[in-house]
N, C-alpha and C positions, 0 to 999 in steps of 0.2 A: 820662761821656764817655770823657772823657780815658780813664780806663784801658783803657776797648775800642777804643783808638784812633780812638773818634768826631771828629775833630776840627775838622771841619765843621760837626757836632752843637754842639758845646760853642764855636764859633768865638761865632757870635752869644747867644748869655750871657755868657761870660766877658767879651764888650764892651759889652749891658749893664749884668753889676753892675759891671765896672770905672769906667763913667758918672757911675757915685752914689757910691762909694766913691773916686775920686783927692782925695785932699787931705784925708781925712781923718787921715790919719798913725796908724787903726786895723792891727791882724796881718793882717786880713782885706782892706786895701788889696794889701797886701804878696803876699800871696799869690795874689791874684784878678792882680797885676799882671805875675806870676811864671807862671804859668798862659793867660793871656793871651799872652804870649811867647815860652814854650811850644811853645802851639799856632800863636799865627800862621808860628813859625819852620820845626816838623813840615809845614805845609804849603804850606812852599817860601818863605812871607812874610818879608820884614827887617823889615816896617811897628813902626818906632817899638821895635824888639823891646830894643833896645842902650836906648833911655831908658825900656823900662820893665822892664830888667832894676834899669836904676842908682837907680830908683823904690822897688821891689821890697828893694834893699840898702838903701836909706837911711830906710826902716819898719826893716826888721826885724833888720839888718846884716848883714854879708860868710859868707854858706853854702857850702858844696860846689857844691851844685846854680844855684848864681847863675855861681857861675863857672868850669862845666864848659859850661854855656852861653853864659856868656859870649862860651870859650873855640870853640870851633865859628860862632855867629854873626860875634865880627867876623872872622875866616876868608873867612864867603862872605857878609858884608851892608857889608865895611868898601869 
């Protein structure tokens, strides 16, 4: 859905998935946190975007994708 830019369709699926994965420390949690942050930001929402990016980075380490999204979110959501 994200690849097709159907962010409205992806949002509830990602929110459900993150609800299950949050706190597990699994790589799936990191990817889901990033995808949820990306989707919310793409929809014009700042809700927990920076916190989700922090969690994704805590699990998987520094990644250019996270840094890029964080930079945009900090400009618009700060």
